[in-house]
N, C-alpha and C positions, 0 to 999 in steps of 0.2 A: 690476233687470229683474224680477224676480217681481211686486215692486209693480203696476208698470206693466201687466204683462199680466192683473193681476185687476182691477184698477182698469179698465183698457181693455175688460173683459168687461163690467164693467158699463155702461160709455160705449155698448157695443155692444148692449146691453140695453133701455138708455134710448132707443136710436135704432133700434130693431127692425130691427137688419140682422144679425143671428145668424142661422146656418145653420137653413132649417127645411125639414120633411119633409111641404109641403104640398100637392103635385102633384094628390092624387086629393081632398082636402079642399074645393079651389078650385070643384071642380065640385058639390061638397053645393049643398043650398038654404041658402040664409042663414039661417034660424033655427037648423038643424043646425050650420052656422059657427060662430054664436054659440054655442052649447054647447059645442063641442068649444074656440072660444077661451077660455071661462070654467074649463073642466076644466084646461085648457092653464096659465093663470095661476095656478090653487090649486096645481096640483102644481107649477109652478115655484116658489112662495111656500113650500110646504111642504119642499121637497126642499133649497131655499135656506138655510130654517131646520136643517133636520136638518145641514147641511155645517157651518152656522156654530156648532151644537153642540159635534161633534164637532172643528171646528179648534182651536174656542176651549178644548176638554182639552186636544189636544196642544200649543196654543202655552204653555197654562199650565205642563204638565209641564216642557217646555223651558226656561221661565224659572224653575220650583222647581230644576231640576238644574243653573242656570247652564249649560247647555249652550252651544258656543261652536263656528263654525267652526275647522277646521283652520290654515286658511292667514291670514286675516285677521282671526280671533278676534270674529268679529261674534257678539253674541248670536243663538242661532237661533230665540228667539220672534218677532224681526222679521219675517223671511221668511215663517215659517210662520203668522203673524197677518195675513198679505196673502189668504190663502184666505179665511178666515172675514170678512174686512171686505168684500173682493170680492163673494163668494155672499150677504153680509147686505146689501150695495146692491141686488142683483139681487133678492132677497126683498122687500126694501121696495119696488122699484118694481112688482115684480108685485103687491104688496096695494095698492099708490096705484091701480093700473088697477084693480083689483075693487072698489075704493071708489068710482072715479070712473063705473064700470058701475053700480054699486048706485044711486048716485045718479042717474043721468042714465035710469035704468030698461033700458039696453039695453048691450049688450056690442060693443064694434067690431071687425070683423075687419081686420087687416092687408093691406094691399095688397101685391103683390109688388114687391120692389126694381125700378127701371127701370134 
Protein backbone atom coordinates (compact mmCIF):
# COMPACT_ATOMS: atom_id res chain seq x y z
CA UNK A 1 0.00 0.00 0.00
CA UNK A 2 2.88 2.36 0.72
CA UNK A 3 4.35 1.76 -2.73
CA UNK A 4 0.96 2.35 -4.35
CA UNK A 5 0.61 5.65 -2.52
CA UNK A 6 3.99 7.03 -3.56
CA UNK A 7 3.88 5.70 -7.12
CA UNK A 8 0.35 7.10 -7.31
CA UNK A 9 1.71 10.49 -6.27
CA UNK A 10 4.09 10.35 -9.23
CA UNK A 11 1.20 9.49 -11.57
CA UNK A 12 -0.82 12.39 -10.17
CA UNK A 13 2.16 14.69 -10.80
CA UNK A 14 2.51 13.39 -14.36
CA UNK A 15 -1.18 14.06 -15.03
CA UNK A 16 -1.01 17.40 -13.19
CA UNK A 17 -4.02 16.51 -11.07
CA UNK A 18 -2.48 17.38 -7.70
CA UNK A 19 -4.01 19.94 -5.41
CA UNK A 20 -3.10 23.46 -6.39
CA UNK A 21 -3.47 26.75 -4.62
CA UNK A 22 -3.73 28.82 -7.77
CA UNK A 23 -6.92 30.83 -7.32
CA UNK A 24 -4.98 34.10 -7.38
CA UNK A 25 -2.32 32.96 -9.84
CA UNK A 26 -4.93 32.33 -12.55
CA UNK A 27 -5.83 36.03 -12.33
CA UNK A 28 -2.23 37.17 -12.99
CA UNK A 29 -0.98 38.11 -16.46
CA UNK A 30 0.35 35.22 -18.56
CA UNK A 31 4.05 36.20 -18.27
CA UNK A 32 3.83 36.26 -14.47
CA UNK A 33 2.00 32.92 -14.48
CA UNK A 34 4.84 31.45 -16.56
CA UNK A 35 7.47 32.75 -14.12
CA UNK A 36 5.57 31.33 -11.16
CA UNK A 37 5.14 28.00 -12.98
CA UNK A 38 8.89 27.83 -13.67
CA UNK A 39 9.64 28.62 -10.02
CA UNK A 40 7.14 25.94 -8.96
CA UNK A 41 8.80 23.31 -11.16
CA UNK A 42 12.30 24.19 -9.97
CA UNK A 43 11.21 24.16 -6.35
CA UNK A 44 9.43 20.84 -6.84
CA UNK A 45 12.53 19.31 -8.42
CA UNK A 46 14.77 20.63 -5.65
CA UNK A 47 12.52 19.50 -2.81
CA UNK A 48 11.98 16.14 -4.49
CA UNK A 49 15.74 15.70 -4.73
CA UNK A 50 16.12 16.57 -1.07
CA UNK A 51 13.50 14.00 -0.06
CA UNK A 52 15.21 11.37 -2.23
CA UNK A 53 18.53 12.08 -0.52
CA UNK A 54 17.08 11.89 2.98
CA UNK A 55 14.89 8.89 2.22
CA UNK A 56 17.73 6.95 0.62
CA UNK A 57 19.86 7.53 3.70
CA UNK A 58 17.12 6.32 5.99
CA UNK A 59 16.31 3.28 3.83
CA UNK A 60 20.01 2.43 3.75
CA UNK A 61 20.17 2.57 7.55
CA UNK A 62 17.18 0.23 7.74
CA UNK A 63 18.94 -2.12 5.33
CA UNK A 64 22.24 -1.98 7.22
CA UNK A 65 20.52 -2.68 10.54
CA UNK A 66 18.43 -5.46 8.95
CA UNK A 67 15.38 -3.88 10.58
CA UNK A 68 12.21 -5.93 10.01
CA UNK A 69 8.55 -5.42 10.79
CA UNK A 70 7.38 -7.08 13.99
CA UNK A 71 4.50 -9.11 12.61
CA UNK A 72 5.36 -10.01 8.99
CA UNK A 73 9.15 -9.86 9.16
CA UNK A 74 9.29 -7.64 6.07
CA UNK A 75 12.61 -5.79 5.67
CA UNK A 76 11.79 -2.18 6.55
CA UNK A 77 14.02 -0.76 3.83
CA UNK A 78 11.40 -1.90 1.28
CA UNK A 79 8.53 0.35 2.40
CA UNK A 80 10.89 3.20 3.30
CA UNK A 81 12.44 3.15 -0.16
CA UNK A 82 9.00 3.81 -1.67
CA UNK A 83 9.22 7.39 -0.42
CA UNK A 84 12.48 8.00 -2.26
CA UNK A 85 11.31 6.32 -5.46
CA UNK A 86 8.03 8.24 -5.51
CA UNK A 87 9.62 11.62 -4.86
CA UNK A 88 12.44 10.78 -7.26
CA UNK A 89 9.91 10.24 -10.01
CA UNK A 90 8.16 13.49 -9.11
CA UNK A 91 11.50 15.35 -9.26
CA UNK A 92 12.31 13.78 -12.64
CA UNK A 93 8.89 14.79 -13.99
CA UNK A 94 9.47 18.36 -12.83
CA UNK A 95 12.97 18.43 -14.36
CA UNK A 96 11.63 16.99 -17.61
CA UNK A 97 9.05 19.79 -17.76
CA UNK A 98 11.77 22.38 -17.11
CA UNK A 99 13.92 20.97 -19.93
CA UNK A 100 10.89 20.89 -22.23
CA UNK A 101 10.12 24.51 -21.36
CA UNK A 102 13.71 25.61 -22.02
CA UNK A 103 13.69 23.90 -25.41
CA UNK A 104 10.39 25.51 -26.38
CA UNK A 105 11.41 28.85 -24.99
CA UNK A 106 8.29 29.15 -22.86
CA UNK A 107 6.74 27.64 -19.76
CA UNK A 108 3.25 26.26 -20.18
CA UNK A 109 0.78 27.08 -17.48
CA UNK A 110 -1.59 24.39 -16.35
CA UNK A 111 -5.29 24.64 -16.94
CA UNK A 112 -7.70 23.96 -14.11
CA UNK A 113 -9.14 20.44 -14.07
CA UNK A 114 -12.62 20.15 -15.60
